[in-house]
C-alpha positions in Angstrom: 172.2 140.4 -125.1 171.3 143.7 -126.7 172.5 146.9 -125.0 169.5 149.0 -126.3 167.0 148.1 -123.6 169.7 148.5 -120.9 170.6 151.9 -122.2 166.9 152.9 -122.1 166.5 151.6 -118.6 169.5 153.6 -117.4 168.3 156.7 -119.0 171.6 157.3 -121.0 171.1 160.4 -123.0 171.5 160.2 -126.7 171.1 163.0 -129.0 167.3 163.6 -129.2 164.6 165.7 -130.9 163.5 168.9 -129.2 160.3 169.4 -127.4 158.3 172.4 -126.8 158.4 175.4 -129.0 159.1 175.1 -132.7 160.8 178.5 -132.8 163.3 177.5 -130.1 166.0 175.0 -130.7 169.3 173.8 -129.2 172.2 173.2 -131.6 175.1 171.1 -130.4 178.3 171.1 -132.4 180.6 168.3 -131.5 184.4 168.7 -132.0 186.1 166.5 -134.6 188.8 165.6 -132.1 189.4 165.6 -128.3 188.0 168.7 -126.6 190.4 171.6 -126.6 190.6 175.3 -127.1 190.7 174.8 -130.8 188.0 172.1 -130.8 185.3 173.1 -128.3 181.9 171.5 -127.7 179.4 174.2 -128.5 175.8 174.2 -127.1 173.7 177.0 -128.7 170.2 178.1 -127.7 168.6 179.6 -130.7 165.3 181.6 -130.9 163.5 182.7 -134.1 160.7 185.2 -133.6 159.0 184.3 -136.8 155.7 182.6 -136.1 156.3 182.6 -132.3 153.9 183.5 -129.6 156.7 185.8 -128.3 156.7 189.0 -130.2 159.2 190.9 -128.0 162.1 188.8 -126.7 163.4 189.9 -123.4 165.7 187.1 -122.3 167.4 183.7 -123.1 168.4 181.3 -120.4 170.3 178.0 -120.7 170.1 175.3 -118.0 171.6 171.9 -117.8 171.0 168.7 -115.7 173.1 165.7 -115.0 171.4 162.4 -114.6 170.2 162.1 -111.0 170.9 165.7 -110.1 168.9 168.9 -109.9 168.8 171.5 -112.7 171.6 174.0 -112.8 171.4 177.4 -114.6 174.4 177.9 -116.8 173.8 181.3 -118.3 171.3 184.0 -118.9 171.2 187.1 -121.1 168.6 189.9 -121.4 168.3 192.2 -124.3 170.7 195.2 -124.0 172.4 193.5 -120.9 175.5 191.7 -120.4 175.6 187.9 -120.3 175.4 186.4 -116.8 177.2 183.1 -116.4 177.3 180.6 -113.5 180.2 178.9 -115.0 183.7 179.0 -113.7 186.8 179.6 -115.9 187.1 177.5 -119.1 183.7 177.7 -121.0 183.0 180.7 -123.1 179.5 182.3 -123.0 178.2 184.6 -125.7 174.8 186.0 -126.7 173.3 188.0 -129.6 169.7 189.4 -130.0 168.2 190.3 -133.3 164.7 191.8 -133.1 163.4 190.5 -136.5 165.4 187.3 -136.8 167.4 184.8 -134.8 168.7 185.4 -131.3 171.1 183.1 -129.5 172.8 182.2 -126.2 175.9 179.9 -126.6 178.3 178.0 -124.3 181.5 176.5 -125.6 183.4 173.9 -123.6 187.1 173.0 -124.0 187.6 170.9 -120.9 187.7 167.1 -121.7 184.3 165.4 -121.1 182.7 168.6 -119.7 179.4 169.5 -121.3 178.6 165.8 -122.2 176.0 163.6 -120.5 173.7 166.5 -119.6 170.1 167.4 -120.6 170.1 171.0 -121.7 167.0 173.3 -121.4 166.7 176.6 -123.3 164.1 179.0 -122.1 163.0 182.1 -124.1 161.0 184.8 -122.2 159.2 187.9 -123.6 155.8 189.3 -124.4 153.2 188.7 -127.1 151.4 191.3 -129.3 149.1 192.5 -126.5 151.9 192.7 -123.9 151.3 189.5 -122.0 154.3 187.6 -120.6 155.1 184.4 -122.5 157.7 181.7 -122.0 158.9 178.9 -124.5 161.3 176.2 -123.9 163.0 173.2 -125.5 165.2 170.5 -124.1 168.0 168.5 -125.6 170.2 165.5 -124.5 173.8 165.4 -125.4 175.5 162.0 -125.1 179.1 161.1 -124.1 182.0 161.3 -126.7 182.8 158.5 -129.0 181.3 155.4 -127.6 181.8 156.1 -123.8 178.4 155.6 -122.0 177.4 158.5 -119.8 177.8 156.1 -116.8 181.4 155.7 -117.6 182.0 159.4 -118.0 180.4 160.1 -114.6 182.5 157.4 -113.0 185.7 158.6 -114.5 185.1 162.3 -113.8 183.1 162.1 -110.6 184.2 159.2 -108.5 187.7 159.3 -110.1 187.7 155.6 -110.4 188.1 154.5 -114.0 185.8 151.7 -114.9 188.3 150.3 -117.5 191.4 148.2 -116.5 194.7 150.0 -117.0 193.0 153.3 -117.7 195.1 156.1 -116.6 194.1 159.7 -116.1 196.5 160.7 -119.0 194.6 158.8 -121.6 193.0 160.7 -124.3 189.3 160.2 -125.4 190.5 158.5 -128.4 192.5 156.0 -126.3 189.4 155.5 -124.1 187.2 154.9 -127.1 189.6 152.2 -128.4 189.6 150.5 -125.0 185.8 150.6 -124.8 185.5 149.0 -128.2 187.7 146.3 -127.0 185.7 145.7 -123.8 182.1 145.6 -124.9 181.4 142.6 -122.7 182.8 144.5 -119.7 180.6 147.4 -120.6 177.6 145.3 -120.8 178.3 143.7 -117.5 178.6 147.1 -115.8 175.2 148.1 -117.2 173.7 144.9 -115.9 175.3 145.4 -112.5 173.9 148.9 -112.3 170.4 147.7 -113.1 170.7 144.9 -110.5 171.9 147.5 -108.0 168.8 149.6 -108.5 166.6 146.5 -107.8 168.7 145.2 -104.8 169.0 148.5 -103.1 166.5 147.4 -100.4 168.7 144.4 -99.6 172.2 145.7 -99.9 174.3 148.8 -99.3 176.3 149.5 -102.5 179.8 150.8 -102.6 181.5 153.1 -105.0 183.5 151.5 -107.9 187.0 150.1 -106.9 189.4 148.6 -109.4 186.7 147.5 -111.8 184.3 146.2 -109.2 181.7 147.0 -106.6 180.7 145.6 -103.3 177.3 144.8 -101.8 176.9 144.7 -98.1 173.8 143.0 -96.5 171.4 145.3 -94.6 170.1 142.7 -92.1 171.7 140.7 -89.4 171.3 136.9 -90.1 173.0 133.8 -88.9 176.1 133.4 -91.3 176.6 130.4 -93.5 179.3 130.2 -96.1 177.4 128.3 -98.7 174.1 130.2 -98.3 175.6 133.6 -98.4 177.8 132.8 -101.3 174.8 131.6 -103.3 173.1 134.9 -102.3 176.1 136.8 -103.7 176.0 134.7 -107.0 172.4 135.7 -107.3 173.4 139.4 -107.0 176.0 138.9 -109.7 179.2 138.2 -107.7 180.4 136.1 -104.9 181.4 136.4 -101.2 184.2 139.0 -101.2 187.8 137.7 -101.7 190.4 140.1 -100.4 193.3 140.2 -102.7 195.6 142.6 -100.8 195.6 145.1 -97.9 194.4 147.9 -100.1 191.2 146.1 -101.0 190.9 145.1 -97.3 191.1 148.8 -96.4 188.5 149.8 -98.9 186.0 147.1 -97.8 186.6 148.0 -94.2 186.0 151.7 -94.8 182.8 150.9 -97.0 181.3 148.7 -94.1 182.1 151.5 -91.5 180.4 154.1 -93.7 177.4 151.9 -94.0 177.3 151.6 -90.1 178.9 148.3 -89.4 182.1 147.7 -87.5 182.4 144.0 -88.6 181.2 142.1 -91.6 181.9 138.5 -92.9 184.1 137.9 -95.9 184.8 134.6 -97.6 188.2 133.6 -96.0 187.9 130.5 -94.0 189.9 127.4 -92.6 186.9 125.0 -92.5 188.8 122.2 -94.2 192.2 122.6 -92.5 192.7 124.5 -89.3 195.1 127.4 -89.9 195.1 127.2 -93.7 192.8 130.0 -94.7 191.4 129.9 -98.3 188.8 131.9 -100.3 185.4 130.2 -100.3 184.6 130.6 -103.9 188.0 130.2 -105.6 189.5 128.0 -103.0 192.7 130.0 -103.3 194.9 130.5 -100.2 194.4 134.1 -98.9 197.3 136.5 -99.4 199.2 138.4 -96.6 196.4 140.5 -94.9 196.1 142.5 -91.8 194.7 140.6 -88.7 193.7 142.0 -85.4 196.2 141.6 -82.6 196.1 138.1 -81.3 194.1 136.8 -84.3 193.4 134.3 -85.6 193.1 132.3 -82.4 190.4 129.7 -83.1 188.8 130.4 -79.8 187.3 127.2 -78.2 188.4 125.4 -81.3 185.3 126.6 -83.1 186.3 129.7 -85.2 186.6 128.8 -88.8 185.1 131.9 -90.6 186.5 135.5 -90.9 185.1 138.9 -90.5 186.8 142.2 -91.3 186.8 145.5 -89.3 188.8 148.6 -89.1 191.5 146.9 -86.9 192.0 143.9 -89.2 190.6 140.4 -89.7 189.1 138.2 -86.9 188.2 134.6 -87.0 184.7 133.8 -85.8 182.2 130.9 -85.3 180.7 130.4 -88.8 177.1 130.5 -87.5 177.5 134.0 -85.8 174.8 136.4 -86.5 176.0 139.3 -88.7 176.3 140.7 -92.1 178.3 139.9 -95.2 179.9 141.5 -98.2 179.6 140.4 -101.8 182.2 141.2 -104.5 180.7 142.0 -108.0 183.4 142.4 -110.7 183.0 143.8 -114.2 184.8 140.8 -115.9 
């Protein structure tokens, strides 16, 4: 399966041609190695007055926009005035105005991944030959460094949950690139999951990433059935959630609570043998997990399915009305 249509659907920003004014351009200069003080990423907004509708330039402004977020003004500079920057410590902002030639406003990043995966907009303001106010602008998309998709950069830097297995915070961009290159199928699966998530949003609540997977929680109350709900999870790209340890149990419990549910069905069940709980899809025995006090109790000899809430697991009648959680792994 080709990644190209998926990347287009996700709107991943690759280096693109400018739009708008021919006299205004954005020049990105990528570092030859990992971002550092000696190897910064430079984004320069350059205006050339020759042939422009703006005869007298008064200001240059540089904006950036992350996918899915509102536009944020980085810096602005007026002729004969100091540069005003909205950035914190780290990036360096400079400007220079030349009446008869090129003027520029530049931002240099040295923080790893910062500056990538944004659309930049450069705006030039001034007056034409008869004193009328004029504005020209151009935009430019800058992709992530060396093979990382912008989706991965956002997940690594924003949710602080690496999408790659064994990916520690101390890894360099080069190390990440090598791991990405060795996990192309994993990346493709991630992109497919994200596309599915966008189409399944009316049916499921969708969790943050957790240890290389996401979770879908159904939005409607229905009579539960292990086989039927597992098939619906398979259609969504996963299976009924299989809790591997108490950490995952806690994550799923908090996710369901945040989505407004105190109890949701999981795959653990003892349908085949009373008291021997197994995962529905893999048939593996469940690990040592946290149960509610007094559970499982097989009340009235009829409770063979399991639900999770903040207090622990609870065995329930399998046809109880409720909601369920799917687990969707990257591999």
